[in-house]
GUSE-315772 format. One record per residue (C-alpha): x, y, z; residue number from 1. Coordinates in nm, 4 decimals, m for minus. Layout:
BEGIN
<site X="X" Y="Y" Z="Z" i="NUM"/>
...
***
This chain:
BEGIN
<site X="7.5492" Y="m5.5289" Z="2.1529" i="1"/>
<site X="7.2822" Y="m5.4825" Z="2.4217" i="2"/>
<site X="7.0613" Y="m5.7324" Z="2.2410" i="3"/>
<site X="7.3444" Y="m5.9839" Z="2.2248" i="4"/>
<site X="7.4201" Y="m5.9458" Z="2.5962" i="5"/>
<site X="7.0497" Y="m5.9766" Z="2.6777" i="6"/>
<site X="7.0250" Y="m6.2929" Z="2.4645" i="7"/>
<site X="7.3341" Y="m6.4456" Z="2.6279" i="8"/>
<site X="7.2100" Y="m6.3558" Z="2.9759" i="9"/>
<site X="6.8618" Y="m6.4981" Z="2.9052" i="10"/>
<site X="7.0095" Y="m6.8171" Z="2.7600" i="11"/>
<site X="7.2344" Y="m6.8549" Z="3.0644" i="12"/>
<site X="6.9369" Y="m6.8209" Z="3.3009" i="13"/>
<site X="6.7226" Y="m7.0665" Z="3.1070" i="14"/>
<site X="6.9927" Y="m7.3341" Z="3.0904" i="15"/>
<site X="7.1075" Y="m7.2846" Z="3.4491" i="16"/>
<site X="6.7523" Y="m7.3299" Z="3.5814" i="17"/>
<site X="6.7303" Y="m7.6892" Z="3.4651" i="18"/>
<site X="6.7313" Y="m7.9132" Z="3.7649" i="19"/>
<site X="6.8133" Y="m8.2739" Z="3.8300" i="20"/>
<site X="6.5103" Y="m8.5037" Z="3.8281" i="21"/>
<site X="6.4727" Y="m8.6620" Z="4.1689" i="22"/>
<site X="6.2417" Y="m8.9391" Z="4.2847" i="23"/>
<site X="6.1140" Y="m8.8397" Z="4.6289" i="24"/>
<site X="5.8755" Y="m9.1290" Z="4.6882" i="25"/>
<site X="5.7266" Y="m9.4521" Z="4.5615" i="26"/>
<site X="5.3651" Y="m9.5627" Z="4.5815" i="27"/>
<site X="5.3681" Y="m9.9056" Z="4.4187" i="28"/>
<site X="5.0873" Y="m10.1585" Z="4.4571" i="29"/>
<site X="5.1270" Y="m10.3787" Z="4.7615" i="30"/>
<site X="5.1914" Y="m10.7449" Z="4.6846" i="31"/>
<site X="4.8613" Y="m10.8424" Z="4.8476" i="32"/>
<site X="4.6697" Y="m10.5981" Z="4.6282" i="33"/>
<site X="4.8405" Y="m10.7220" Z="4.3106" i="34"/>
<site X="4.6774" Y="m11.0593" Z="4.3766" i="35"/>
<site X="4.3476" Y="m10.8955" Z="4.2740" i="36"/>
<site X="4.4814" Y="m10.8187" Z="3.9253" i="37"/>
<site X="4.3606" Y="m11.0816" Z="3.6812" i="38"/>
<site X="4.5903" Y="m11.0350" Z="3.3838" i="39"/>
<site X="4.4184" Y="m11.2956" Z="3.1664" i="40"/>
<site X="4.1889" Y="m11.1946" Z="2.8841" i="41"/>
<site X="3.8613" Y="m11.3787" Z="2.9462" i="42"/>
<site X="3.4925" Y="m11.4044" Z="2.8683" i="43"/>
<site X="3.2569" Y="m11.4718" Z="3.1604" i="44"/>
<site X="2.8855" Y="m11.5472" Z="3.1647" i="45"/>
<site X="2.6408" Y="m11.3916" Z="3.4093" i="46"/>
<site X="2.2721" Y="m11.4669" Z="3.4544" i="47"/>
<site X="1.9971" Y="m11.2469" Z="3.5921" i="48"/>
<site X="1.6763" Y="m11.2986" Z="3.7918" i="49"/>
<site X="1.5005" Y="m11.4119" Z="3.4698" i="50"/>
<site X="1.7784" Y="m11.6649" Z="3.3853" i="51"/>
<site X="1.8893" Y="m11.4520" Z="3.0889" i="52"/>
<site X="2.2594" Y="m11.5078" Z="3.0149" i="53"/>
<site X="2.4852" Y="m11.2100" Z="2.9477" i="54"/>
<site X="2.8487" Y="m11.2429" Z="2.8437" i="55"/>
<site X="3.1120" Y="m11.0034" Z="2.9779" i="56"/>
<site X="3.4517" Y="m10.9668" Z="2.8091" i="57"/>
<site X="3.7525" Y="m10.8639" Z="3.0190" i="58"/>
<site X="4.0753" Y="m10.7430" Z="2.8542" i="59"/>
<site X="4.3070" Y="m10.8510" Z="3.1378" i="60"/>
<site X="4.4545" Y="m10.6145" Z="3.3937" i="61"/>
<site X="4.7669" Y="m10.4174" Z="3.3205" i="62"/>
<site X="5.0052" Y="m10.2603" Z="3.5683" i="63"/>
<site X="5.0741" Y="m9.8936" Z="3.4893" i="64"/>
<site X="5.3682" Y="m9.7105" Z="3.6452" i="65"/>
<site X="5.3870" Y="m9.3329" Z="3.6136" i="66"/>
<site X="5.5804" Y="m9.0379" Z="3.7484" i="67"/>
<site X="5.3600" Y="m8.7827" Z="3.9241" i="68"/>
<site X="5.5093" Y="m8.4353" Z="3.9546" i="69"/>
<site X="5.3664" Y="m8.1658" Z="4.1762" i="70"/>
<site X="5.3794" Y="m7.9081" Z="3.8977" i="71"/>
<site X="5.5448" Y="m7.8203" Z="3.5660" i="72"/>
<site X="5.8294" Y="m7.6316" Z="3.7349" i="73"/>
<site X="5.9082" Y="m7.9067" Z="3.9855" i="74"/>
<site X="6.1849" Y="m8.1576" Z="3.9154" i="75"/>
<site X="6.0958" Y="m8.4005" Z="4.1932" i="76"/>
<site X="5.8404" Y="m8.6755" Z="4.1353" i="77"/>
<site X="5.6703" Y="m8.9699" Z="4.3002" i="78"/>
<site X="5.6581" Y="m9.3038" Z="4.1183" i="79"/>
<site X="5.3059" Y="m9.4487" Z="4.1385" i="80"/>
<site X="5.1568" Y="m9.7748" Z="4.0212" i="81"/>
<site X="4.7995" Y="m9.8705" Z="3.9493" i="82"/>
<site X="4.6274" Y="m10.1583" Z="3.7805" i="83"/>
<site X="4.3622" Y="m10.1099" Z="3.5138" i="84"/>
<site X="4.1315" Y="m10.3488" Z="3.3379" i="85"/>
<site X="3.8739" Y="m10.2635" Z="3.0724" i="86"/>
<site X="3.5659" Y="m10.4753" Z="3.0142" i="87"/>
<site X="3.2340" Y="m10.4825" Z="2.8306" i="88"/>
<site X="2.9242" Y="m10.5999" Z="3.0177" i="89"/>
<site X="2.6175" Y="m10.6002" Z="2.7912" i="90"/>
<site X="2.5550" Y="m10.2384" Z="2.6943" i="91"/>
<site X="2.7946" Y="m10.1160" Z="2.9643" i="92"/>
<site X="3.1609" Y="m10.0376" Z="2.9124" i="93"/>
<site X="3.3568" Y="m10.0668" Z="3.2336" i="94"/>
<site X="3.6916" Y="m10.0190" Z="3.3935" i="95"/>
<site X="3.8367" Y="m10.1643" Z="3.7114" i="96"/>
<site X="4.1071" Y="m9.9493" Z="3.8700" i="97"/>
<site X="4.3303" Y="m10.0942" Z="4.1410" i="98"/>
<site X="4.5210" Y="m9.8581" Z="4.3704" i="99"/>
<site X="4.6528" Y="m9.9062" Z="4.7222" i="100"/>
<site X="4.4003" Y="m9.6557" Z="4.8563" i="101"/>
<site X="4.0896" Y="m9.7813" Z="4.6759" i="102"/>
<site X="3.9432" Y="m10.0274" Z="4.4293" i="103"/>
<site X="3.7109" Y="m9.8638" Z="4.1729" i="104"/>
<site X="3.4636" Y="m10.0124" Z="3.9269" i="105"/>
<site X="3.3217" Y="m9.7691" Z="3.6721" i="106"/>
<site X="3.0382" Y="m9.8696" Z="3.4379" i="107"/>
<site X="2.8794" Y="m9.6482" Z="3.1774" i="108"/>
<site X="2.6530" Y="m9.6660" Z="2.8776" i="109"/>
<site X="2.4798" Y="m9.3932" Z="2.6785" i="110"/>
<site X="2.2355" Y="m9.3120" Z="2.9597" i="111"/>
<site X="2.4060" Y="m9.4087" Z="3.2845" i="112"/>
<site X="2.7382" Y="m9.3660" Z="3.4605" i="113"/>
<site X="2.8012" Y="m9.5559" Z="3.7839" i="114"/>
<site X="3.1157" Y="m9.5314" Z="3.9960" i="115"/>
<site X="3.1523" Y="m9.7863" Z="4.2752" i="116"/>
<site X="3.4457" Y="m9.8203" Z="4.5099" i="117"/>
<site X="3.5841" Y="m9.9472" Z="4.8348" i="118"/>
<site X="3.8300" Y="m9.7270" Z="5.0197" i="119"/>
<site X="4.1426" Y="m9.8211" Z="5.2121" i="120"/>
<site X="4.2401" Y="m10.0970" Z="4.9723" i="121"/>
<site X="4.5601" Y="m10.1626" Z="5.1661" i="122"/>
<site X="4.7714" Y="m10.4575" Z="5.2759" i="123"/>
<site X="4.5513" Y="m10.5415" Z="5.5743" i="124"/>
<site X="4.2575" Y="m10.5923" Z="5.3387" i="125"/>
<site X="4.2302" Y="m10.9560" Z="5.4430" i="126"/>
<site X="4.1454" Y="m10.8581" Z="5.7987" i="127"/>
<site X="3.9455" Y="m10.5422" Z="5.7597" i="128"/>
<site X="3.7663" Y="m10.5360" Z="5.4242" i="129"/>
<site X="3.6748" Y="m10.8910" Z="5.3270" i="130"/>
<site X="3.3189" Y="m10.9804" Z="5.4161" i="131"/>
<site X="3.0661" Y="m11.2598" Z="5.3987" i="132"/>
<site X="2.7439" Y="m11.1167" Z="5.2560" i="133"/>
<site X="2.4029" Y="m11.2476" Z="5.1700" i="134"/>
<site X="2.2253" Y="m11.0694" Z="4.8912" i="135"/>
<site X="1.9179" Y="m11.1754" Z="4.6920" i="136"/>
<site X="1.9382" Y="m11.5274" Z="4.8357" i="137"/>
<site X="2.3060" Y="m11.5785" Z="4.7486" i="138"/>
<site X="2.5936" Y="m11.6021" Z="4.9953" i="139"/>
<site X="2.9358" Y="m11.4701" Z="4.9020" i="140"/>
<site X="3.2353" Y="m11.5340" Z="5.1265" i="141"/>
<site X="3.5607" Y="m11.3390" Z="5.1476" i="142"/>
<site X="3.4476" Y="m11.0681" Z="4.9086" i="143"/>
<site X="3.4758" Y="m10.6939" Z="4.8793" i="144"/>
<site X="3.1500" Y="m10.4981" Z="4.8652" i="145"/>
<site X="3.1802" Y="m10.1934" Z="4.6408" i="146"/>
<site X="2.9006" Y="m9.9422" Z="4.6865" i="147"/>
<site X="2.7800" Y="m9.6656" Z="4.4588" i="148"/>
<site X="2.9375" Y="m9.3284" Z="4.5130" i="149"/>
<site X="2.6358" Y="m9.1017" Z="4.5537" i="150"/>
<site X="2.8714" Y="m8.8047" Z="4.5477" i="151"/>
<site X="3.0221" Y="m8.8938" Z="4.2082" i="152"/>
<site X="2.7179" Y="m9.0531" Z="4.0434" i="153"/>
<site X="2.3999" Y="m8.9720" Z="4.2389" i="154"/>
<site X="2.1790" Y="m9.1039" Z="3.9574" i="155"/>
<site X="2.3815" Y="m9.4163" Z="3.8744" i="156"/>
<site X="2.1695" Y="m9.7254" Z="3.8152" i="157"/>
<site X="2.4118" Y="m9.9744" Z="3.9729" i="158"/>
<site X="2.3942" Y="m9.9971" Z="4.3519" i="159"/>
<site X="2.6529" Y="m10.2636" Z="4.4503" i="160"/>
<site X="2.9231" Y="m10.4824" Z="4.3054" i="161"/>
<site X="3.0435" Y="m10.7934" Z="4.4879" i="162"/>
<site X="3.4091" Y="m10.8556" Z="4.4033" i="163"/>
<site X="3.6412" Y="m11.1454" Z="4.4907" i="164"/>
<site X="4.0121" Y="m11.1983" Z="4.4488" i="165"/>
<site X="3.9649" Y="m11.5294" Z="4.2692" i="166"/>
<site X="3.6764" Y="m11.4405" Z="4.0349" i="167"/>
<site X="3.6645" Y="m11.0614" Z="4.0093" i="168"/>
<site X="3.3081" Y="m10.9332" Z="3.9672" i="169"/>
<site X="3.0774" Y="m11.1926" Z="4.1227" i="170"/>
<site X="2.7492" Y="m11.0016" Z="4.1421" i="171"/>
<site X="2.6002" Y="m10.6707" Z="4.0246" i="172"/>
<site X="2.2924" Y="m10.5245" Z="4.1937" i="173"/>
<site X="2.0965" Y="m10.2494" Z="4.0187" i="174"/>
<site X="1.8934" Y="m9.9764" Z="4.1916" i="175"/>
<site X="1.5641" Y="m10.1325" Z="4.0761" i="176"/>
<site X="1.6499" Y="m10.4665" Z="4.2449" i="177"/>
<site X="1.7476" Y="m10.6498" Z="3.9269" i="178"/>
<site X="2.0847" Y="m10.8232" Z="3.9276" i="179"/>
<site X="2.3451" Y="m11.0287" Z="3.7444" i="180"/>
<site X="2.5372" Y="m11.3159" Z="3.9049" i="181"/>
<site X="2.8463" Y="m11.4863" Z="3.7695" i="182"/>
<site X="2.7779" Y="m11.8350" Z="3.6300" i="183"/>
<site X="2.9718" Y="m12.0902" Z="3.8366" i="184"/>
***
């Protein structure tokens, strides 16, 4: 009888502790930031300082919406959205991750991992983050300059990525001064 009462009491506690799921916030991509998502699958050619052509294949960006909970016991959640695009660039496999707070480009091969990003990827990006830069004799207008994260990848071989809303990755600069530029 004691075992039956204990089982009933335990079952009552377990079932009464279930809570209602509640969305307590939303962190969806801003409309302006979604304009950076190129959803088309495409193949793009780049050339380097020796006029060697390299083809990069992009899968097309996808919007991913998830529910982030603060812990396994918590019933409340925040709905978040990010964009992701996978690509292959020569021997590198890469991923572009779009969030409201940052834009990340990650490239890795068997020997090297490079993480580049620009922070504060927010709706006022047009005013505060777009730049005109000159690099290796090329001028790029209205672009984002993603720099290597020395904290995350201190030995990464890629130093900078020049990124535009219309073309995506425009230019890649390696630590040794070699580079790849998108074919116009």
